[in-house]
Phi, psi and omega in degrees: 000320179295323181295320180294319178298321179296316180293324179296316178297319179297319180296319179297331179293338182252002184297316181294333177295315182297316179298317180295320180295318180297321179293321177296318182296323178286334185278321185283145183272334180235122184282149178287140182254352182232176179275136172277164175304152184300316185216126172293140186296333180260013179238160174268169181298324182288342180263010185289145178266135178254133179232154176183161178267124180268115182266106186299323184291341185258359180290127182208190180294165183299323183299334180280343181233037176280113186273008176301130179157190180249134181238127177247138181188212184228165173224154175201157179287141181296325180255029177074321181226165177276109183269355180281147181257001184282314180237086183279003177291342178283085182265334181286152180267335181201172180179191181261157181215154175227129181241128177250125184231142172231116182252132180233128180293144176257184180288342178272126182297128177089357180246128182234135176279132187236133169237153180182186180221136173245130181243122179255121174264160176059038181272310186256148174294328180251044185299329181294339182267333185245352179090172182281168180264110180233129185231131175279141185228158169205155182173209184227155173239117179271099190298314182299331182256001179058034183255133178241126178235123182230146177227155175219073181272101182249062177296335175247156185294132181272163179274108183293335181289345181253021188288342183258012183294335184269000182289148184280151179268064175228167186303323183300314183287307189294318178289331174295317176296316181298313182292326179293325179285331182273314189254349187238292181207153181278161178302323180296316179293323181295319179293319180296316180294325180294323178293329179274351185282148173300338178298326180298317177289326181295320180294336180279331189242003185230146170259098183276127184230138180232131172238126185221153175254131180256130177226153181273138177287138181301149185297327180286346176260356186276065177216162183063225179272355177266115186195159169064273190228153177238136181244129177223124184197189185233139179239124179239164185218069176295137181288158177292128180084019178054045179257031177101157179289146178285324176206163182294155180302146180246142172263129180246134174224124182210149179236140183293150183268137175282104184295330180295320177296317178296320177300316180295325177298316180295320179295318178297324177297315180295326175296321177297316180297320179296316179295318178297319179296321178297318177297322180294326175297315179297320179293322178294320177297318179297320180292319179294328174290327179294321180242056185275002177259168179297318179294319180295320178290327181292339179284341183274138180286125178290333178292322180297313179292320179297322179294319177292323178296320178294320177300315180293327176295319177297316180296323177298314180294320180295315181290324177294320178296318178297321178294322178291322181292318181253098187297324182291341179250018185297315183299317182294311182288328178293325177296314177298319179295323180296316180294322176294325177296319178297318182298311187275325187276332183259302188279310183290321178292325176295317179293325177299317179293323178295319178293318179299318180293324181289325181272352182284127181296134181283133179219108185294342183273352183277156181249187182293327181297320179295316179296319180295323179294318178293323178293321177296323178294322178297313179295323180297318178295318182297307183286334174294316176295323179298311180289321178297324177296324178297317179295320180295316180294326177291319183288320180253053186295327182285353180248041184295322182292315173299326177295321177297320177299321178294318180292325182272016172264033187289343177282340184298316177302324179290322178298315180294319179298320178299319181291317184291315184268351185054047182288143180256115174050061180286331184243143177286140180302324178297324179293319180296309183291318182294315179294322178298316181291315183289328178291335180281344189299308185291312178299322180292327176292316184291315187257356182241333181283122183289342182239038179286151185287347180278351177059035174271133182296122182289152179222104182293322182296315180295321180295320178295316179296321181294315179295322178296319179298314179291319180296323179296319177297316181295321180296319179297318178296320179293322176297319177295326181291318187264334185240006179107148185292337183244027186293333184255005182259128176301145183300327182293337183264357183287139175290159181294138183234140180289137181257111180286349178253030182290170176288150180219162184264008181292140177291118185292340180278349181274135181284133177228132181263147173275122184286352179276309181257354177061035175236164184288151179250130176273100184291346179285339177267092184298326183290339181258010183229133177235138181240133182274166177300338179267016173065040174248141188253142180212160170293145182301312180295322181294314182290326178297314179295325178294317182289340173292340180257316186212130182266063175211154184293130179296340184268308186248358177067022174280154180293143181249142175285160179296146182282000000 
């Protein structure tokens, strides 16, 4: 009720304007075809004349001309450069802009109250240090004349914490806010940068005024991102107290965004994430079948699997948060989050436990309490690192790309483990190649796709470096798989390795049986005889096959070093 009363009072304030405009329009014989300056220098804002061409064929109900929405376009100085000396930080001549508008009808027919935000990109040379130029606006839209008038008179300091109240509740806005907080800057940094920005001082000392003409985009052009309405106007900034303009007039051109196209982009992205997650499940199953023995699982780095599980947990939380934030896209993002949850909570955590159990030294004297305590410690470390990583990413939000490089170095622990243990073929080649390709899908979409729905500025150089970094890790793993785990390490740098064909003091003339195959061992054939650190003898082939299943001595059950 209060909101309606407020709109009613606002509408009565403009009623005499509408009557006066209609009389002027009937009196003049030739209608004005262009925009007049926003404000005559010898007139006040309330005495301004509004002109526009009334297109009889396009007059329709309010729902057909609701200008609520997002407009993307460009800005440039009317006189090519900024000739004002008050705010010389405006060094750029042109750039991109985004206008957010919410129009509400008033009690006066054809007059709509408008609130919104205009965001100017590429304004300052040092924009990365002071943040973007964002200005809150309010005004009226005269529907019969297609005229939009907006002002941003901030003679008193505005509340920076409330700057996003006018944003629309649609996927374009909300996901833009979400991606900016995840991939660009945190709310705390954005508020701090805004206080340091010249825009903050400009809002205190300038009356920013915008006059624009609204036109409908032709139906044959209404496809893709070109749709609905086009805005063309002039932005001026007379100083408070008539002490000169704050900056030279700006020309604004913007076209409304087709939210349905943007919606489809987000849905297609979630389908891609779902498909990638399904492929990762298949690859994990293939890898677990490849190393389904105790010895095979012990060769896999638990840090490598744990790092991938943490990455999938983060992706699950991010997609779930995006679905909650954008209600219209909840089903799509919740599906992607569910598949990521399945990947990390069922398959990767199961494989993590199998590796932990395989590498855990066997001790027949321990009980269930000891095992439960060690298992609790494993889970505590995993979820502690998970929560700690969230805090680190929030604190070092501006270093998201280096953090991504660190997270995507998950193959490095396996490479180091292979060298130290001299493990033979711990990972299936399909798993190496498949995981490398599927892990690259989301970062390349976010930072490489020029038309991604997150509106993150693409960087081809960073994407090439990122792919090279991941590809180099995969190539090293494949070399270790086919040519040996230590094929690229100089012999002088190799760690000491136990030699199962070492010299022994056993009498070669004495018969010794292999407890695996229960046949005699010819100790004179060193290549066919292997001796364990616990001085037990076996056939080379028998012990190799045994160690592929279990890394313990068949005779005394002591742990065996890698062959």
